[in-house]
N, C-alpha and C positions, 0 to 999 in steps of 0.2 A: 291510342291516348294519357293510358297511366305512361307502361312503356318507353314513349317518348318522354314525356313528365318526370320518369325518373333519368333516364339518357345527358337529360339537359343536367338536371342537379348535379349529379355522382362529376360532368362535365368542368362544369360550376366549381364546384369543390378543390378535384383534380390543376384546377387554368387558378383556384385561390392559394392552395398547396403550396404546386411552384413560382405563383409571385413569392411567394414572402421564404419557401428557401431561395430562390433569387437574390431577393430583396437582403436575405442576409450574407448572398455570399457576397454582395457590396460592399458591405457595410464588415465586414473580414480584409475584404483588399485594400480598403478605405486604410483601415488601424496598422495591416502591414507598412504599407506608406508611409504612414508618419511616423512610426520605430526606425528605418529603415533612414539609412545616411545616405546622403547624396549631397550633389553640389550646393544647391542651399539648406541644406537638415545637419547639423552638428551634432548634435546631441537629438534623442528620440521626443520624441513628443508623449510622452503613457499617459497626460491625464488627456488629451485629447483622445489619443488610442484605448482606456478603455471606455470613454462613450460610446463610440465605433463597436466597438466586440459585444459590447451589455447591451444594443442597440440589434446584431449580427441576433447573440442571444435570443433574444424575445422571437426575431423570426424564423428562426430555425422551430424555437419549441412551440408555435402558431402553425406551422412546417410540418408536423411532428417530427423534427424531421431529425431524434435525441444524442445520436454519436453525435453531429456536426452542433448540436445544442449544451453538450455539454464543453466539447473544444473552448465551443467563444463564453461559457462563462470564467472555466478554468485561464482561458485567456486573457478577459473580463481582469481576473482575482488576483494574475500578476501584474498586469498593467496598474490600476491601484494599488495593490503594495509601493512598486515602486515610481508611485508619486505619490507614497504614503499618506492614501488614505483606506488605512486595514479596516475602519467602520468596513468602507463600501467591499472592501474583499473578501470580510468574514462573511456578508451577507450571500456575495456572486457562489461563494464558497457552500454555505447552504443549498442554491439552487442549484449548484452541478451537480452537491449528494445523494438530491434528490431525486434527479436524472439518471444518476449512474444507480440508487437502488431499481430503477423501472428495468435497465439494465440487467440488474440480477446480478453487482459485482458489490457484494456488501461494503466486502474488506478495504476497498475502492473510496466508498459511500465514508466511513467510521475515517480516515486517516482523513479527508477536507473538514466533515465535522469536529474533529481535532483542533485540525490547524485553525477553522472558523472559532473556538471559542476560544485558543489564544488570541486571537486579535478582538474581538471581547473584549478578552480581558482584564489586554495592555491600554484599551478605551474607555476604564474606569462602569465596564455593564461585567460587573460579577453571576447577577441573578438568568441576564441571559443566557451568560458563558461552562453555565453550571449547568443546566436547560438544557445547552446545545452537545453537552456530553453524556447527560438524561437519555437524549436523543437518539445520540449516537450508541450509545450503550443497548437500546431498545432496538433496535436495525443490526449487531450483533449476536443476540440473545441465544438465537437457534444452530447460529453457525462455530458460534466459538466463546464457551463459556466463564471458560479462564477473560481473555480480554474482556468480555460487558463486566465480571464484577469488579475488575480492575476501572475503569472509567464508572460506575454508580457511583462508586466510594469516591473517585477522585471530584464527580458533581456532587455531593453530599461535603465531603473536605473543602471545596469551594463555598457551602452553604453556612461551612461550620466558621470557619475563620473569619467570613467579612462579615458575618453574625446577620445572615439575610435567612437566617434559619424560619423565619416565618411563612418564607416562600417556598421554602423545601421540603415540606412533609410531604408533597405528592411522591415527591423521584425517593426520598429516606423511602416509603409502603413500599412502591416498585420497587424497589432495589431492594430486602429485607427478605419482598418477600421471592423475587426469579431468585435469593439466594438461598432461603429454602426449599425452592422446587427441585432445588440442580442442586439438593443435599450438599453443600457449600457452610457446611452450619457452622462455622469458626466464622466462618466472615461477618455469616449473621448474626450470631451472637457481639461479637465486635460493637455494628452500628447501631445494634440494639442499646448499647452504651451509650453512645456516643449520642444518641435522640434521645437519655435518658435523661442526659446532662443540657439540651437545649429543653425540655419540657423541665424541666426544673426551673427553671432563669424565666419558667414564662408559669409557674405555679401552676402546671396542669397535673394535678395531682393520680386525677380516676383515669387519666394515657399513665401515665406512670405508671399504677398497678396494674393499668390491664402488660400491659410492654413486659411485666419483673413473671408476673405468670409465666407468659409469656418464650421466659428469659428460660423455663424452667423445666416446660416444654421441649423447649429444644435440645439443654440438654440429658435428656432423658436422649432424646430422638436419636443423640449421638453417639449412644451405653454409653456416659458418663455419668452417672449417679451422685459420683464423689462432689462432683461443679455444679449440679442441681442441686446439692446441698451445703453445699460452701455459698452457693449463690440469698439463697434461700435464706439463713444466719442470719445473710445480711443483709437483705432485704427489710430480717424483723428487725431489727434494731430503729426502725423507722413506726409508730406509732401506725402515718397509712397505711402501711402493707401491713402494720399485724393486726390492726383492725380491722382490715375488711376483705370480702367473700373470695379476693381472690389468693387474700396469705392465706385462708381458711385451706380454699381449694385445696393451693397449692403444696402443702403441709400434708395433707389427705394424700395425693400423689407421690411424694414421696414415701409415705405411712405404707401406702397400698406395692410399692416399689422394695420397701426393705425386707417387707413381711411374705413377698409376693402371693396379696390379697387380691385374685379375680375382685373378689364380691362387690370390695373395698374401692377397687379400678373403676368398676363397673358403675359406681351409681357416681362414685368423682365424673367422670367423663360425660354422664348426662345433664352433672349441669347447665341448666340456663346464663350461668356467668359463659359458659364456651362462646356460644350465640353471638357473642361481643368484643369478639376477636376476630382475628383479621382470618378472613379465607385459608389463607397458604397455612395458617395456627390451626383452626380446628382442624384439617385435611391433615396436619402431621400428628393429631393425635389420632383421628382414625388406624393412620396406620401400626401409632400408636401401642393402640386400641387391640388391632391383630397382631401385632408380635407381640406383648405380652400373653394375651389368652392362650399363644399354639408354643411361647417360651421360646421365641427367637428373637430376643429383645433387640441383639443389632440387626434385624432389621425393616427399621424406624428405617 
């Protein structure tokens, strides 16, 4: 009885899947008819075709035919763009990107997300445009570091230019963490400077001094004591940093480096203050400690 029930269930599932795929193919044919010139149609009906392509895409998704769903969503986006419905096209491109990721083609997915972001921006939704670029960066992180860094920077730039930075804190954090993790230290430092400008507008002093201490650590990780010293001196010009625990520890770290004082460095690196910094900064400090103790500072 169990075997019969299983077979019936399997046949039902197969039938449902096949039905959905057949429905999708019917919608695809209807869309093609709507965009084909004929005796009675002298110009393509892109608006009606976009509806048919969308319906086809939904059917193929339900029918678990990802290859056909990808084509249908891209056709829907093309039809929506041709009928000046670029906001709808942005959504279709996002759908196509999600499917393409499942098909393990991350480079193509990023291209669709980039175009989707552009459409969101053109439609007056910079937050969604930036969020889509951030997702594109996350998608390509493991495949192409340079491209991921570029996408993160563009996302953060949109938040900054459009003064939508209140929505962008998570993107800044993810971007900086990725840059540090992949040892793109100069890129991380540039983004930290932008983050400080934004936080100054909101008068978030506590966050600023944490980022300033993080910048000193990253400069040291980059084997650039001179830049670390210059940044420290600049930060010291403000009483907020000068009188903070972060400022005190930053000064001691630099002193430990200048004097090659391992004991002072260990004392500094054991400070509770570092527990309040981002995880990647804490890891960078641990790497720095190992390099410092072994005399191989440039290996952070």
